[in-house]
C-alpha positions in Angstrom: 85.0 -213.9 39.0 83.4 -213.9 42.5 85.1 -211.9 45.2 82.6 -211.9 48.2 79.1 -213.1 48.6 76.8 -210.6 46.8 79.7 -208.8 45.2 81.4 -209.8 41.9 84.1 -208.4 39.7 82.9 -208.6 36.1 84.4 -207.8 32.7 82.2 -209.2 29.9 83.8 -209.0 26.4 81.3 -206.3 25.2 82.5 -203.9 27.9 85.8 -202.0 27.7 86.2 -201.7 31.5 85.7 -204.1 34.4 83.1 -203.2 37.0 81.7 -204.2 40.4 78.3 -205.9 40.4 75.9 -206.5 43.3 74.0 -209.8 43.2 71.1 -210.7 45.5 67.8 -212.5 45.7 64.5 -210.7 46.2 61.0 -212.1 46.3 62.3 -215.4 45.0 64.1 -214.1 42.0 67.8 -213.3 41.2 68.6 -209.6 40.9 71.7 -207.7 40.0 72.9 -204.2 39.5 76.1 -202.3 38.6 77.8 -200.6 41.5 80.6 -198.8 39.7 83.7 -199.3 37.4 86.9 -200.6 38.9 88.9 -197.5 37.8 86.6 -195.2 39.8 85.6 -197.4 42.7 88.0 -199.3 44.9 87.3 -202.7 46.4 86.8 -201.2 49.9 84.3 -198.7 48.4 82.5 -201.5 46.6 82.3 -203.6 49.8 81.0 -200.6 51.8 78.3 -199.9 49.1 77.4 -203.6 49.1 76.8 -203.6 52.9 74.5 -200.6 52.6 72.6 -202.1 49.7 72.2 -205.5 51.4 70.9 -203.8 54.5 68.1 -202.2 52.4 67.4 -205.6 50.8 67.0 -207.1 54.3 64.5 -204.4 55.1 62.5 -205.4 52.0 63.7 -202.9 49.5 64.5 -204.0 45.9 67.5 -201.7 45.5 68.0 -202.5 41.8 64.3 -201.9 41.2 64.5 -198.5 43.0 67.5 -197.5 40.9 65.6 -198.4 37.7 62.6 -196.4 38.8 64.7 -193.4 39.5 66.3 -193.7 36.1 62.9 -193.9 34.4 61.7 -190.8 36.3 64.9 -188.9 35.4 64.4 -189.9 31.7 60.8 -188.8 31.8 61.7 -185.4 33.4 64.4 -184.9 30.7 61.9 -185.8 27.9 59.3 -183.4 29.4 61.9 -180.7 29.5 62.9 -181.4 25.9 59.2 -181.3 24.9 58.8 -177.9 26.5 61.5 -176.7 24.2 60.2 -178.2 20.9 59.3 -175.9 18.1 55.7 -176.9 18.4 55.6 -175.9 22.1 57.4 -172.7 21.3 54.8 -171.9 18.6 51.9 -172.5 21.0 53.5 -170.3 23.6 54.4 -167.5 21.2 50.8 -167.5 19.8 49.2 -167.5 23.2 51.4 -164.6 24.5 51.8 -162.4 21.5 49.1 -163.1 18.8 45.9 -164.6 20.1 43.6 -162.1 21.7 45.7 -159.3 20.3 45.4 -159.6 16.5 42.3 -160.1 14.4 44.2 -162.4 12.0 45.4 -164.7 14.9 43.5 -167.7 13.4 45.2 -167.2 10.0 48.7 -166.8 11.7 48.2 -170.0 13.6 47.1 -171.8 10.5 50.1 -170.6 8.5 52.5 -171.9 11.2 50.6 -175.2 11.5 50.6 -175.7 7.8 54.2 -174.7 6.9 56.3 -174.9 10.1 55.0 -177.5 12.5 55.0 -180.5 10.0 58.8 -179.9 9.4 60.1 -178.5 12.6 57.4 -179.2 15.2 59.2 -182.2 16.9 62.6 -180.7 16.8 64.2 -179.0 19.8 64.2 -175.3 19.2 67.9 -175.1 19.7 68.5 -177.7 17.0 66.9 -175.6 14.2 69.5 -174.4 11.7 69.4 -171.9 8.8 69.2 -174.9 6.4 65.9 -175.9 7.9 64.6 -172.4 7.4 65.8 -172.3 3.8 64.1 -175.6 3.1 60.7 -174.3 4.3 61.0 -171.1 2.3 62.0 -172.9 -0.9 59.1 -175.4 -0.5 56.6 -172.6 -0.2 58.0 -170.7 -3.2 58.0 -173.9 -5.3 54.3 -174.1 -4.5 53.8 -170.8 -6.2 53.2 -168.8 -3.0 55.9 -166.1 -2.7 53.7 -163.9 -0.5 53.2 -166.7 1.9 57.0 -167.4 2.0 57.5 -163.8 3.0 54.9 -164.1 5.7 56.4 -167.3 7.1 59.9 -165.8 7.1 58.6 -162.8 9.1 56.9 -165.1 11.6 59.9 -167.3 12.0 62.1 -164.3 12.8 59.6 -163.2 15.4 59.3 -166.7 16.8 63.0 -167.3 17.4 63.6 -163.8 18.7 61.0 -164.7 21.3 62.9 -167.9 22.0 66.1 -165.9 22.5 64.3 -163.7 25.1 63.4 -166.9 27.0 66.9 -168.2 26.8 65.6 -171.3 24.9 68.0 -170.6 22.0 71.2 -168.5 21.7 70.7 -167.3 18.1 68.0 -166.8 15.6 68.3 -169.3 12.6 66.1 -167.1 10.4 67.8 -163.8 11.1 70.2 -163.9 8.1 67.4 -164.4 5.6 65.8 -161.5 3.7 62.8 -161.3 1.4 65.1 -161.9 -1.5 65.7 -165.4 -0.1 62.0 -166.0 0.4 59.3 -164.7 -1.9 61.0 -161.5 -2.9 59.4 -158.1 -3.3 55.7 -158.6 -4.0 54.1 -156.2 -6.5 50.5 -155.7 -5.7 48.1 -156.1 -8.6 46.8 -152.5 -8.6 44.1 -152.8 -11.2 40.9 -150.9 -11.7 38.0 -151.0 -14.2 37.7 -148.0 -16.6 34.2 -146.9 -17.5 34.4 -148.8 -20.8 35.6 -152.0 -19.2 33.2 -151.6 -16.3 30.4 -151.5 -18.8 31.5 -154.8 -20.3 31.8 -156.4 -16.9 28.4 -155.3 -15.7 26.9 -156.6 -18.9 28.7 -160.0 -18.6 27.9 -160.7 -14.9 24.2 -161.6 -15.5 25.3 -164.1 -18.2 28.0 -165.7 -16.1 26.7 -169.0 -14.6 29.2 -168.8 -11.7 27.4 -165.6 -10.4 24.5 -166.6 -8.2 22.0 -163.8 -7.5 23.6 -163.3 -4.1 27.1 -163.2 -5.6 25.9 -160.6 -8.1 24.5 -158.4 -5.4 27.7 -158.7 -3.3 29.8 -157.7 -6.3 27.6 -154.6 -7.0 27.6 -153.5 -3.3 31.4 -153.8 -3.0 31.9 -151.9 -6.2 29.5 -149.1 -5.1 30.6 -148.8 -1.4 34.3 -149.5 -1.9 34.2 -151.8 1.1 36.2 -154.8 2.2 34.9 -158.2 1.2 34.5 -159.8 4.6 33.1 -156.7 6.2 30.1 -157.1 3.9 29.9 -160.9 3.8 30.0 -161.2 7.6 27.5 -158.3 8.1 24.2 -159.2 9.9 21.0 -157.3 9.2 21.2 -155.7 12.6 23.9 -153.3 11.4 21.6 -151.9 8.7 18.8 -149.3 8.8 17.4 -149.3 5.3 14.8 -146.6 6.2 17.5 -144.3 7.4 19.8 -145.5 4.6 22.8 -146.2 6.8 25.1 -149.1 7.6 26.6 -148.9 11.1 29.7 -151.0 10.7 31.1 -151.7 14.2 34.8 -152.0 15.3 35.2 -155.5 13.7 37.0 -153.9 10.7 40.6 -154.1 9.6 41.1 -150.6 11.0 39.8 -151.6 14.4 37.4 -148.6 14.0 33.7 -148.5 13.5 32.1 -146.2 10.9 28.6 -145.2 9.8 28.3 -145.7 6.0 25.7 -143.7 4.1 23.7 -145.9 1.6 22.7 -144.5 -1.8 19.3 -145.4 -3.0 20.8 -147.9 -5.4 22.5 -149.7 -2.5 19.2 -149.9 -0.6 17.5 -151.4 -3.6 20.2 -154.1 -3.9 20.1 -154.8 -0.1 16.3 -155.2 -0.3 16.8 -157.8 -3.0 19.4 -159.6 -0.8 16.9 -159.6 2.1 14.3 -161.2 -0.1 16.9 -163.9 -1.3 18.0 -164.5 2.3 14.6 -165.9 3.4 14.8 -164.6 6.9 18.5 -165.1 7.6 20.2 -163.0 10.1 23.0 -162.3 7.6 22.8 -160.1 4.5 24.6 -162.9 2.5 23.8 -166.2 4.2 25.7 -169.4 3.4 24.6 -171.0 0.1 25.2 -174.5 1.4 26.3 -176.3 4.6 29.7 -174.9 5.6 31.7 -173.8 8.7 30.3 -170.2 8.7 26.7 -169.1 8.6 27.5 -166.4 6.0 28.8 -166.6 2.4 32.3 -168.1 2.3 35.3 -166.0 1.5 36.1 -167.9 -1.7 32.6 -167.9 -3.2 32.9 -164.4 -4.8 36.5 -165.1 -5.7 35.5 -168.1 -7.7 32.8 -166.2 -9.5 35.2 -163.5 -10.5 37.7 -166.1 -11.7 35.0 -167.4 -14.1 34.2 -163.9 -15.2 37.8 -163.3 -16.2 37.4 -166.0 -18.8 34.5 -164.2 -20.4 35.7 -160.7 -20.6 39.0 -159.7 -22.3 41.5 -157.4 -20.5 40.4 -158.1 -16.9 43.0 -160.8 -16.1 44.0 -158.9 -13.0 40.4 -158.4 -11.7 39.9 -159.5 -8.2 37.7 -158.4 -5.2 40.3 -155.9 -4.0 40.3 -154.3 -7.5 36.8 -153.1 -6.8 38.1 -150.9 -4.1 40.7 -149.5 -6.6 37.9 -149.0 -9.1 35.7 -147.1 -6.6 38.6 -144.9 -5.3 39.7 -144.0 -8.9 36.3 -143.1 -10.1 35.6 -141.0 -6.9 38.8 -139.0 -7.8 37.6 -138.6 -11.4 34.3 -137.2 -10.0 36.3 -134.5 -8.2 35.7 -135.9 -4.7 38.2 -134.5 -2.2 41.0 -136.9 -1.2 40.0 -137.0 2.5 36.4 -137.7 1.6 37.3 -140.5 -0.9 39.7 -142.1 1.6 37.0 -142.1 4.3 34.6 -143.7 1.8 37.0 -146.6 1.8 37.3 -146.5 5.6 41.0 -145.7 5.3 42.8 -143.8 8.1 43.7 -140.3 7.0 47.4 -139.8 6.3 47.5 -136.1 6.6 50.6 -134.1 7.4 51.6 -133.4 11.0 48.9 -133.9 13.7 45.9 -133.3 11.5 44.9 -137.0 11.2 45.4 -137.4 15.0 43.1 -134.6 16.0 40.6 -134.5 13.1 37.6 -136.5 14.3 35.2 -135.3 11.7 33.7 -138.2 9.8 32.7 -136.4 6.5 29.3 -138.2 6.6 27.4 -135.7 4.4 30.3 -135.4 2.0 30.6 -139.2 1.8 26.9 -139.5 1.1 27.1 -137.0 -1.8 30.2 -138.7 -3.2 28.6 -142.2 -3.1 25.4 -140.9 -4.6 27.5 -139.5 -7.5 29.3 -142.8 -7.9 25.9 -144.7 -7.8 24.7 -142.6 -10.7 27.7 -143.5 -12.7 27.3 -147.2 -12.0 23.5 -147.1 -12.8 24.2 -145.4 -16.1 26.7 -148.2 -17.1 24.5 -151.1 -16.1 22.6 -152.9 -18.9 19.0 -152.1 -19.4 16.7 -154.8 -18.2 
């Protein structure tokens, strides 16, 4: 129903309330826009608003177009604000401020969150995440047979949403009520070591195992002898070794964030010289066997060889790379090596009473050299004769 030129009172069937509508022509086309509902805008107010709008139209302003543009801008700003508060954005911010550049396992932490959290929660607003979403993630990981990963993800989610609380992005932590019993449970580490009898069987089986390349074989022997961590050895360049002086200067790229000079028994030097010959001039002690992301032997190469070995030797179902450290540490104790020396052989921090560990900077180099020489003699005596 028309009321005045350019102003109409409208009440289409699909609307519950009547409203005032402005009508005008602009650039040869018919335009219209809603001014306000009748129950909140009187006729006088509608007429006053119409006069102002038509004055703008006379000056060449498309008032309906301007309003639509402002509406789109407001929606875009709202969407941007919402995106800043998504779980994906929260994860990136959390990693940048608290993980990356501060922890050596930052890449692994990012990968865990990207694999297990982002696909499910990434597009959600952080404030929309509920405990049921956390529970679904944990159950999925446990069903995949990875209880340790479920525990890790739970810990990360608690930290992530505590961080969101600090920023006033969320009011509560949806993961806070969950415990490890709800995730992967208490993980019992596979503390396994090789007795002398079983070690004899393993050393005899390795040369017959097709999964053990010559490089894998040498890596296994060196880890067993030196009690080192897998990636400390596999990532090691030749620049860290002085075979004439029989030392390995391991820099502060280790798990303990502390460098150490490792004495090398003659047996270790022999194996390292074999590795150098196999490497054909590579900068790494154990170069990559095939084209891969890293220039050194991949983390899973030795794992796969040991998995195959477990099929050949009975009673070593729990053998893994870490068990070699348990084996070295146990046999060092059997040889009568003092606890602090044996712990330093494995590059462990000393857990002495009181302030001893804090103020004791002695590195037990000579004692470690003697201990590793004794252990090398044991290994040599157990190896099959060529």
